N, C-alpha and C positions, 0 to 999 in steps of 0.2 A: 504494500500500500504506500502511496506517495503522501507524506505528511505535509508537503508544502502546497500552499494555495495562494495565488496572487490576490484573491478577493476575500480572504479570510480575515475577520476582525481580530486584531492583535493588541495586546497590552504590553508595551516594552518597559523594562526597568526592574531592578531588583526589589526595591521597596514596594512599588505598586503591586507586583506579582505576589510578594510575601503577604501583603495585607489582604489581597483577594483570596489567597489560599487559606488564610487563617479565618476569614469571616464568611466567605461564600464559595467554598470549593466546588460546588455544583455548577458554578458558572464557567469553570475552566475545563476545556476539552483536552488540552495538551500543553505542556511547558517545554520550550526549547532552552537548553542550557549550553553555553559555550564549553567545548572540550577544554579541560585543564583549569577551569574556573575554581579558584580557591577562596577560602574565607568562611566565617561562621554563617553569614547570611546565605551564601550559595549552598552550604550544607543544609541549612534549615529549609530552603526551597525544596530540595529533594526529599528531606524527611517528611515535610507536609504532604508532598505528592504521594509518597508511600502510605502515609497514615490515612489519607482520604481517597485512595484508589484512583488518583489522577496520573495519567501517563506522563513521562518526561522523556525527552530525546536529547542525546548529546550530539551537538553539531559543531562544525568548524565556524570560526569567527566570520569568515567571508560569507558563508551560507546564511548566517544569522543577519548580517548586514543586508544581503540581497532580499531576504524575507521581509525585513522591516521596510525596505524601500518599496518592495512590491505592494506592501500594505498601505502605501501612500503616507508614510510618516515624514517624507520630505527631508529637510536638513537635519531632523532629529533621528534619522535612520540609524545612526551609530550610537545613539544615546541609550541603548538598551542595557548597558552595563553587563552584558553577557547573558541576559535572561529576557525571554519574551513569552507571554502566555497567549495561546490561541483560545479565543472565547467561544463558548457554546452559544449557538444562535437559536436553539430550540429548547424550550422548557421541558424538563423531564419530570415524570411522576414516579412514585414508588411502585413496586411490583404488586402490592396489595391493592392499590388504587386501580391499576391496570386490570387485574383479575376481577375486581368488582364492577368494572365498566362493561363486562361481557354480557351480563344479564339484561341490560337496557339497550344494547345495540340492535339495530334492525337485522344485522347479520352477526349472530353470536360467535364470532371467530376472531382469534388473535393471530397475527402474522409474526413469526419469529424468524430472524435472519441470522444465520450462523456464519459470521465473518464475511458477509457480502461487502465488497470493498469499493465498488463503483458507485459514487454518489448519484449518478444519473439513474442507475438501476433502482436504488433505494427510493429515490424521489418518485419514479414511475410507479413502483409498487405501492407507495403510500397513496398516490393519486387514485389508483384502481381500488385499493382497499377502502378508502374513504367513500368513493362514489358508490360502491356496492353495499355500504352500510357496516363495514367491519368495525370491530371494537377498538383495535389499537395495535401498536407495534412494540415488539420486544427485541432488544439488541444486547449482545455482549459488549461490555465496556471496552475491551481491547480488540484490535484488529477489525473494527467495523468502519464503514465509510464515514467520513466527516459530514455531519448534517449541516453544512454551510450553504452558501449561496447557490452552488451548483445543484445540490439536492433539492433546495427550496424551489429553484426554477423548474426542475422536472416535476416536482409535486404540485405545482400550480395552486398553492394555497392549502393543500391537504395537510402538510406538516404542522401548520399552525392550528389545525382543528383536531387532529388525532392525538389521543393520549399515547405517549412514547415513554417506555421505561428502559433504562440501561441497567444491566446486572453484571456483577463480577463473574458469576459462574452460570452460564446458560443451561447446562444440564440440570443443575439444582433448581433453577427457576422452573424448568419443565416439570420436575418432580412436584413442586408446589402447585403448578397448574393442574396436574393430574389429581393431587389431593383435593383441589377445589372443585373437582367434578368435570374437568375438561378432558376430552379425548385428544391424544397427541398423534398427529400425522406428520410424516416427513415426505419429502419429494425426492425421487431418484430416477435416473434415466434407464438404468440397466434392469432387465427382467431377471428376477430371482425367485427363490422359493417363498420369500416373505413379501414380495411386491404385489401390489394390486393394480388392476387396470382402472385408471381414474375415470374412464368413461362409463364403466359398469358398476363400480363400487360407490355406494352412497356414503359420503362422509357424514358421520354422526355428530351433530352439533349439540351443545357448545363444544368448541374444539380449538386447538392450536395447530396451525399449519407451519411447518419448519422448512425453510429453504436454505440450501447450502451455498458455500463459496463458489464463485464463478468458475474456478478451475478444479478445485478439490472436492466440491460437494460437501456433504455433511461430515463433520468429524465423528470418529467412532463413538466417543462418549456421548455425543448428542444423538446419534442415530439409535443407540441402545434405548434411549428414552421414548422413541417413537413406536407406538403399538403397531402401526402399519406404515409401510412405505408405498406411496402412490407413484405410478409412472404414467406418462402420457404416451399412448401408442401412436406411432407415426405411420401415416398411410403410404409414405414413400421412403426409400432408403435415404437417410439424412443423418448428419452427425448428432445434433441436438438443438433444442431451443435454448436461448439464454435465460437467465434467472428471472428477468422481468417478464418475458413472454410466457414462460412456464407458470410463473405465479399468477399472471392474468388469467390463463386458462383454468387453473385450479380454483381460483377465487370465483370466477364466473360459474363454474360447475357447482360450487358450494352455494352460491347465491340463487341459482336457478332451482336447485333441489330444496333450498330453504323456502322459497316462494311456493313451490309445488306442495310442500308439506303443510304450508299455512292455509292452502285453499280447501 
């Protein structure tokens, strides 16, 4: 995943970043620290990141300068003192709040993304999920796409309306969802002993649909939490659909069957 983004909102400077990590760590998506930076304040930045589950990345000084210039800090681009925080632009809710939202959603379905890294894919999925009445989005805190301007553009306003939760451990969050009465479905392209044809199998709602990384698919620990793996049968020999296309098909099938059951 590329952590650099020219249009990402940044907060440069040791003291401002320290203050934000201490008071509102949920507003920080990622902290960039210059390699070799020393001193008690620099150590405290990393300690606060670890304590609050905020990612930090060690970068070269030149890369940090370019990043701040790209974020349009102008002449103050090098006044970062070796530290800059990339700010979260989407408000997050807790897992319990997300699970509680399922009962009231027109489509009682959560979408979980297991390290999906393209912000355009995430935004497109959010747009589809919201339009079809889905309950919300569940993401792992690490190795997920940055929900910044690129994701927001693809979502076309859906990210501002959907409940979104970030969790440290997606597999454990799926355990919690199952305990709350949700059925857990994963998506996979390969036909296997435990895979189900998405066109003929009716997804039982309320549920969580888990989509995997663009290249690697679902991680083994996450796949184990899925009671069923859904595959989309292709009518012609073809490699696969991308995650946003596959998600749209599966969400559409869930919505159609939900409407049919309500009639």
